[in-house]
C-alpha positions in Angstrom: 237.7 183.9 58.6 234.0 183.5 59.3 234.8 182.2 62.8 236.5 185.2 63.8 233.3 187.4 63.2 231.3 184.7 65.6 231.0 186.6 68.9 227.6 184.9 70.0 225.1 182.3 68.7 223.0 185.1 67.2 225.7 185.6 64.4 225.1 182.1 63.3 221.6 183.0 62.2 222.8 185.2 59.6 224.9 182.7 57.7 223.4 180.7 54.6 224.1 176.9 54.0 227.4 177.5 52.4 228.9 179.8 54.8 228.0 177.1 57.6 229.9 174.6 55.7 232.7 177.0 55.3 232.5 177.9 59.2 232.4 174.1 60.1 235.6 173.7 58.3 237.2 176.6 60.0 236.0 175.4 63.4 237.6 171.8 62.6 240.7 173.6 61.8 240.9 175.7 65.0 240.5 172.8 67.2 242.9 170.7 65.7 245.8 173.5 65.8 244.9 174.2 69.5 244.6 170.8 70.5 247.6 169.3 69.0 249.5 172.3 70.6 248.1 172.4 74.2 246.5 169.0 74.4 242.8 168.1 75.1 239.8 166.0 73.6 239.7 166.1 70.1 237.8 163.3 68.3 234.5 164.0 70.3 234.7 167.7 69.3 235.3 167.3 65.8 232.4 164.9 65.5 230.0 167.5 67.2 230.6 170.5 65.0 227.5 170.5 62.9 225.4 169.8 65.7 226.6 172.2 68.2 226.0 175.1 65.2 222.3 173.7 64.6 221.9 173.7 68.3 222.8 177.2 68.7 220.7 178.2 65.5 217.7 176.4 66.8 217.6 177.5 70.3 218.6 180.7 72.0 221.2 180.2 74.5 221.5 181.2 77.5 217.8 181.8 77.8 217.3 178.3 76.4 219.4 176.0 78.6 222.0 173.7 76.6 223.4 171.2 78.9 226.7 168.9 77.8 227.0 165.3 78.5 230.0 164.9 78.5 231.5 168.4 78.9 234.7 167.2 77.0 232.7 167.6 73.7 232.0 171.1 74.1 234.7 172.9 72.4 232.7 174.1 69.4 230.1 175.3 72.0 233.0 177.6 73.7 234.1 178.8 70.2 230.5 179.9 69.4 229.8 181.6 72.8 232.3 184.1 72.8 235.3 182.4 73.6 237.1 182.4 70.1 239.9 184.8 71.1 240.9 182.8 74.4 240.5 179.5 72.8 244.3 179.2 72.4 244.4 179.2 76.1 242.5 176.0 76.3 243.5 174.1 79.6 246.4 176.4 80.1 247.3 178.3 83.4 244.7 181.3 83.6 243.2 180.2 80.5 239.8 178.5 79.8 238.8 175.0 80.9 238.3 172.3 79.0 234.9 171.8 80.2 232.0 173.9 80.6 232.5 176.2 83.6 230.0 178.2 85.0 232.3 181.0 86.1 233.5 181.4 82.6 230.4 182.0 80.7 226.5 182.3 81.2 226.0 179.6 78.3 227.7 177.1 80.7 225.2 175.8 83.1 227.4 172.9 84.4 230.7 171.7 84.7 230.2 168.0 83.6 233.3 166.0 83.1 231.8 162.8 84.9 229.6 161.2 82.5 226.1 160.3 82.3 224.8 163.0 84.7 223.0 165.3 82.5 219.8 164.1 82.2 219.5 164.2 86.1 220.6 167.7 85.8 217.8 168.4 83.5 215.0 166.7 85.2 216.0 169.0 88.2 216.0 172.1 86.1 212.8 171.0 84.4 211.1 170.3 87.7 212.2 173.8 89.1 210.7 175.5 85.9 207.7 173.7 86.2 207.0 174.3 90.1 208.1 178.1 89.9 206.0 178.5 86.7 208.5 179.4 84.2 208.1 177.1 81.3 209.2 179.3 78.8 212.9 178.4 78.9 213.7 175.1 76.8 215.9 172.8 78.1 218.1 170.7 75.9 220.3 167.9 77.2 223.1 166.5 74.8 224.2 163.2 75.9 226.4 160.5 74.1 230.0 159.6 73.5 229.7 156.8 75.8 227.4 158.4 78.5 224.7 156.1 77.8 226.5 153.2 79.1 226.2 154.5 82.3 223.4 153.6 84.8 222.8 157.0 86.1 221.7 158.2 82.6 218.7 155.5 82.8 218.0 156.8 86.3 217.4 160.1 84.6 215.3 158.7 81.7 213.1 156.8 83.8 212.2 160.1 86.0 211.9 162.2 83.0 209.7 159.8 81.2 207.4 159.7 84.5 207.3 163.4 85.3 206.5 164.4 81.5 208.7 167.4 81.9 209.6 169.3 78.7 212.9 168.4 78.1 214.8 167.9 74.5 217.5 165.0 74.7 220.0 164.9 72.0 221.6 161.6 71.8 224.7 162.2 69.9 225.7 158.7 68.7 229.2 158.3 67.6 229.2 154.7 67.7 230.7 154.8 71.2 227.2 154.8 72.8 223.7 153.4 72.4 223.1 152.9 68.6 220.0 151.1 67.6 219.8 149.7 64.3 217.1 151.2 62.1 215.5 150.3 58.7 215.0 152.8 56.1 211.4 152.4 56.4 211.7 153.0 60.2 213.6 156.1 59.5 210.9 157.3 57.1 208.5 156.7 59.9 210.3 158.4 62.5 210.7 161.5 60.3 206.8 161.3 59.7 206.1 161.2 63.3 208.2 164.2 64.3 206.6 166.3 61.7 204.0 168.8 63.9 201.2 168.7 61.3 201.2 165.0 61.4 201.1 164.9 65.4 198.3 167.5 65.3 196.5 165.6 63.0 197.2 162.2 64.8 195.6 164.1 67.9 192.5 165.1 66.3 191.8 161.5 64.9 192.3 159.8 68.2 190.3 162.4 70.1 187.5 161.7 67.4 187.7 157.9 67.7 187.6 158.3 71.4 184.2 160.3 71.4 182.4 157.6 69.3 179.7 156.0 71.5 180.3 152.7 72.6 183.0 151.6 70.4 185.5 154.5 70.3 187.5 153.3 73.1 187.9 149.9 71.6 188.6 151.2 68.2 191.0 153.6 69.9 193.0 150.9 71.5 193.1 149.0 68.5 194.9 151.8 66.9 197.4 152.1 69.7 197.9 148.1 69.5 198.7 148.5 65.9 200.8 151.5 66.3 202.7 149.8 68.9 203.3 146.6 66.6 204.5 148.8 63.8 207.1 150.6 66.4 208.4 147.4 67.6 208.8 145.9 64.4 210.3 148.8 62.5 211.8 151.6 64.9 214.1 151.9 68.0 211.9 154.3 69.8 210.2 151.3 71.8 212.9 151.3 74.3 212.5 155.1 75.2 208.6 155.2 74.5 208.1 152.3 77.0 209.7 155.2 79.4 207.3 157.6 78.2 210.0 159.6 76.3 209.1 160.3 72.5 211.7 159.3 69.9 212.6 161.0 66.6 215.3 160.2 64.4 217.8 158.9 63.6 219.4 162.4 61.8 222.5 162.9 60.0 224.3 164.7 62.6 226.4 166.6 60.0 223.5 168.0 58.2 222.8 171.6 59.7 219.7 171.9 57.8 218.2 168.7 58.7 219.3 168.9 62.3 217.7 172.6 62.6 214.3 171.1 61.4 214.3 168.1 63.8 215.4 170.3 66.5 212.4 172.6 65.8 210.3 169.6 65.3 211.2 168.3 68.8 210.5 171.8 70.5 206.9 171.5 69.5 206.5 168.2 71.1 204.8 168.1 74.8 206.7 166.0 77.1 210.5 164.6 77.1 211.7 163.6 73.7 214.9 162.0 72.2 216.6 163.4 69.0 218.6 160.7 67.7 221.6 162.0 65.9 224.3 160.2 64.1 227.7 161.5 64.0 231.0 160.5 63.2 233.9 161.0 65.7 237.0 162.5 64.9 235.2 163.8 61.5 237.4 166.0 59.0 240.7 165.0 60.4 242.0 162.1 58.7 244.5 160.7 61.9 241.2 160.8 64.1 239.1 159.0 61.2 241.6 156.2 61.1 242.1 155.8 64.6 240.0 152.5 65.3 240.7 152.5 69.2 239.5 155.7 70.1 239.0 158.3 67.1 241.7 160.4 68.9 239.4 161.1 71.7 242.2 162.9 73.4 245.8 163.4 72.6 247.3 161.6 75.7 249.4 158.3 74.7 251.0 155.6 76.8 254.3 157.1 77.5 257.5 154.9 78.1 258.7 155.0 81.6 255.6 156.3 82.9 253.6 154.9 85.9 251.0 153.6 83.8 253.4 152.0 81.6 255.0 150.1 84.6 251.4 148.9 85.5 251.0 148.0 81.7 254.0 145.9 81.5 253.5 144.2 85.2 249.7 143.2 84.6 250.8 141.3 81.3 253.7 139.5 83.3 251.2 138.7 86.2 248.6 137.6 83.7 251.2 135.0 82.5 251.5 133.9 86.1 247.8 133.9 87.2 245.5 132.5 84.5 242.5 133.4 86.7 243.8 137.1 86.5 241.0 139.6 84.7 241.5 143.1 84.0 238.4 145.6 84.2 238.1 149.0 82.4 235.3 151.6 82.5 235.7 152.5 78.7 239.5 153.6 79.2 241.4 150.5 78.3 243.9 152.6 76.4 244.3 155.3 78.9 244.9 153.0 81.6 247.4 151.0 80.0 245.2 147.7 79.7 245.4 147.3 75.9 248.5 145.2 75.8 246.7 142.8 78.3 243.7 142.5 76.2 245.8 141.7 73.0 248.0 139.1 75.0 244.8 137.6 76.7 241.6 138.0 74.6 238.6 137.6 76.7 240.2 138.5 79.9 239.8 142.4 79.6 236.4 143.2 80.3 235.0 146.8 79.5 232.0 147.7 81.0 231.6 151.1 79.7 231.2 154.4 81.7 229.8 152.4 84.8 232.3 152.4 87.8 229.8 151.5 90.3 228.8 148.3 88.1 232.5 147.7 87.7 233.3 147.4 91.3 230.3 145.1 92.4 231.0 143.2 89.4 234.4 142.8 90.3 233.3 141.4 93.8 231.3 139.0 91.9 234.1 138.0 89.9 236.3 137.4 93.0 233.5 135.4 94.8 233.6 133.2 91.7 237.2 132.4 91.9 238.8 135.1 89.6 241.4 137.6 90.5 239.8 141.0 89.3 242.2 144.0 88.9 240.1 147.0 88.0 242.1 149.9 86.5 240.4 153.2 86.6 241.4 156.9 87.2 241.4 158.0 90.9 238.6 160.6 90.3 236.4 158.2 88.6 236.5 155.5 91.5 235.0 158.0 93.9 231.7 157.7 91.9 231.7 153.9 93.2 232.9 154.3 96.8 229.7 152.7 98.1 230.5 149.6 96.1 234.0 149.7 97.2 232.8 149.8 100.8 230.0 147.7 101.1 230.3 145.1 98.1 233.9 144.6 98.1 234.9 145.7 101.3 232.4 144.3 103.6 232.7 140.6 101.8 236.4 140.9 102.2 236.6 140.0 98.4 240.6 140.5 97.0 239.8 142.8 94.1 242.8 144.9 93.0 242.0 148.5 92.4 244.5 150.2 90.2 244.1 154.1 90.6 245.9 155.7 87.8 245.8 159.9 87.8 246.1 159.9 91.4 247.1 163.2 93.5 247.1 166.6 91.8 246.5 165.9 87.8 246.7 169.4 86.3 245.1 170.5 82.9 241.7 168.8 83.5 240.9 170.9 86.3 238.8 170.5 89.7 237.0 167.5 88.4 240.0 165.2 87.6 242.3 165.8 90.5 242.6 162.4 92.4 243.0 163.8 95.8 239.9 161.7 97.5 241.2 158.3 97.0 243.5 157.9 100.2 241.0 159.7 102.3 238.3 157.4 101.2 240.0 154.1 100.7 241.7 154.1 103.9 238.4 154.3 105.7 237.4 150.8 104.4 238.0 148.1 106.9 240.9 145.7 106.0 241.7 147.8 102.8 245.3 147.8 101.8 246.4 151.0 100.2 249.9 151.3 98.3 251.7 154.5 97.0 254.7 153.5 94.4 257.5 156.1 94.4 259.1 154.7 91.3 258.5 152.6 88.3 259.8 149.3 89.8 257.7 149.8 92.7 254.4 149.4 90.5 255.1 145.7 89.4 256.2 144.8 93.0 252.9 146.2 94.5 250.8 144.6 91.9 252.8 141.4 92.7 252.2 141.9 96.4 248.5 143.0 96.0 247.7 139.5 94.3 249.3 137.9 96.9 246.6 139.3 99.5 243.9 136.8 99.1 241.7 137.8 102.1 241.2 141.7 101.4 241.1 144.5 98.7 244.0 146.2 97.7 244.5 149.6 96.0 247.5 151.0 94.1 247.5 154.6 93.4 250.0 156.6 91.1 250.1 159.7 89.5 250.1 161.1 85.9 253.6 162.8 86.1 256.6 160.5 85.3 258.4 158.7 88.0 261.9 159.8 89.1 265.0 157.9 87.6 265.6 154.6 88.9 268.3 154.1 91.6 269.7 151.0 93.0 267.7 149.7 95.9 264.7 152.0 95.6 262.2 149.2 95.5 260.6 147.5 98.6 258.6 144.6 99.1 255.4 143.3 100.9 253.6 145.4 103.4 256.8 147.4 104.4 258.1 150.8 104.4 261.5 151.4 103.0 264.2 153.6 104.9 265.6 155.8 102.5 268.5 157.6 104.7 268.7 157.7 108.3 269.3 160.6 110.9 268.6 161.8 114.4 266.8 165.0 114.5 263.9 165.5 111.7 262.1 162.7 110.0 260.5 163.4 106.7 257.7 160.8 105.3 257.2 161.2 101.6 254.0 159.2 100.2 254.3 157.9 96.6 255.4 160.6 94.5 256.3 163.2 97.2 259.3 161.0 98.3 261.2 162.9 95.7 260.3 166.2 97.3 261.3 164.8 100.7 264.5 163.6 99.3 265.3 167.1 98.0 264.4 169.0 101.1 266.5 166.4 103.1 269.5 167.4 100.5 269.0 171.0 100.9 269.1 170.8 104.7 271.7 168.3 105.3 274.1 170.8 106.5 272.0 172.2 109.1 270.0 169.0 110.2 270.4 165.2 110.7 267.4 163.9 108.8 265.6 160.6 108.4 263.7 160.0 105.2 261.2 157.2 104.9 259.2 155.8 101.7 256.1 154.3 103.6 255.0 152.6 100.4 252.1 151.2 102.4 249.9 154.0 103.5 247.5 151.5 105.0 248.4 149.6 107.4 251.1 152.1 108.1 254.5 150.0 109.0 255.1 149.8 112.7 258.9 150.0 112.2 258.6 153.1 110.5 256.3 154.6 113.1 258.6 153.5 115.9 261.7 155.1 114.0 259.9 158.2 113.7 258.7 158.7 117.2 262.5 159.2 118.5 262.9 162.4 116.4 262.1 165.9 117.5 259.9 166.9 114.3 258.2 164.5 111.8 257.2 166.0 108.5 254.7 164.0 106.3 254.0 165.1 102.9 251.4 163.8 100.7 249.4 164.7 97.4 245.9 163.8 98.5 243.7 165.7 101.1 245.2 167.0 104.3 242.3 166.3 106.3 241.7 162.9 107.3 244.7 161.8 105.2 248.0 159.7 105.6 249.5 162.3 107.7 246.9 162.6 110.0 247.1 159.0 110.6 250.6 158.8 111.2 249.9 161.8 113.6 247.5 159.8 115.4 249.8 156.8 115.5 252.6 158.9 116.8 250.6 160.4 119.8 249.5 156.7 120.8 253.3 155.5 120.6 254.4 158.5 122.7 251.5 160.4 124.2 254.1 162.6 126.4 257.2 164.1 124.9 256.7 162.8 121.6 257.9 164.5 118.2 256.1 167.6 116.9 254.5 166.6 113.7 253.5 168.9 110.7 251.5 167.6 107.8 251.5 168.9 104.3 248.5 167.9 101.9 246.0 169.2 99.6 243.5 171.7 101.2 239.8 170.7 101.2 239.2 173.0 98.0 238.3 172.7 94.3 241.5 173.4 92.5 241.5 174.9 88.9 243.6 173.5 86.2 247.4 174.3 86.0 250.6 172.3 85.4 250.7 169.6 88.3 254.1 170.8 89.4 253.0 174.4 89.6 249.8 173.5 91.5 251.9 171.4 93.9 254.6 174.3 94.4 251.6 177.0 94.9 250.2 174.6 97.7 253.6 174.3 99.2 253.8 170.7 98.4 257.4 170.6 97.1 260.8 170.5 98.7 260.9 174.2 99.5 257.7 173.9 100.9 259.2 171.2 103.5 262.0 173.2 103.8 259.9 176.1 104.7 258.0 174.1 107.0 261.1 172.9 109.1 262.4 176.4 109.3 259.2 177.6 110.7 259.3 174.8 113.4 263.1 175.7 114.0 261.9 179.4 114.7 259.3 178.2 116.8 261.1 176.1 119.0 263.9 178.8 119.3 261.3 181.3 120.6 259.8 179.2 123.2 
């Protein structure tokens, strides 16, 4: 296979056109084989094959800086930069990351999995090069796959245009992002304008006109006005060029030779330039090409019996009861379980694109206007909009419901996707109610209870992993904790999914200790009955799958000190450390952190040993 002989970008430059076509097919086959085996992002990478090859033929990575937004479209980049032999370990324990990784390769400049940020990185790098006097390295920012729906991208564009720094912006338009309509005449004009010879001749003509005595400036302004009129009428670059950014394209994103020429032309343009490339998401793989919803963006699906499925079922039921209920998604209606709601209630599912900050403030406005907005979002992505949660929703006491999927340790996608900040952050918002279901049934109950809260915001957070098998009586209601079992010596409080570990630890220690187990359900405000009961024990162990520092266990420990400042129980808090955690299977990560039944048992045994030695 040709792919087996590609150890770096330089190898690509020795291939002819026929070999490049063959290589593209091999890359697609490799990606499909690996991703269908280990999971990951499929459609976006299949669409970026020829574009990535052209980028690495036109530029000299890592001397030239290629930045990816979003990072999940960089699998081809990994294959072409020396990671072919390790590609089968994608997202696996000890294997390569599903995103670019600075620790993995000098070709990876940023780990960029939270979208719409690359233009800001590019502006920063270009500024550094300018001020340090190192203009020889070219900076290429690849953006697309929805990233242009995020407001931060436009902030980056604005500053790049204002600065005039030399950055090549490759707009990978696969139908899921900014896609201006272009006529054939406009396309022809764009290609003419990208030609270096044309641009040099244009500059000479403009200088000559400007030098004409008395009338030169008027003729020059008239020429500019005429050009502007043609652009407005025939081409999409008006938007970019009004920001001070030149535009060329659009180009066929699957024509390697054409792309190389366009990228070479862009490299000769002074200042920032957008190279608009049209690609097909999922190209070359029939199941992805025929997937109208997301072109097999990834291999995840809504699993029966999952927490997400429970929410999907519950919000449809609540939508029937509440005609004012609307659901909001930030470009992820499928992954967050909202598609059935959208099908049942057309017009009541609002997709704002990759714009979490806007989603939160818009939800506040909807609530002010009499709607009941439910914003379903991955926990890791809500952290991008914490200011809006705090000041736009919380400060105004608006009854927005936040449903946080993939909360806690998520696993395969690594540090950027673990949802470990939500409890620490949201519990600091005054009057915010935070709920953590421990079972499938609890999700529906909590959504119902959240919609009963009309004077404050509410958050429901649940993990990616499957809930435990349902047992009779495993569902509470309202803002009350649930007593799972009662004892006299040790109290274990298991937050959300960690309740299963608490129950297992209690079983292991049942012959040695009399143990109480609580499911707090409501992590803010904490149930006073649960706290009063915990205060009567010798030891209280709290376990959560969020950050330990400033988390729920810390809040429980503070409350117990207030209840029993002298002679109260010892408190042990088990939670996630303040560290970036690499990708691994969620259960293995939890075990490694001591956040499982055996971790609880070890903590209790250490307490027992310490007490015996006092």
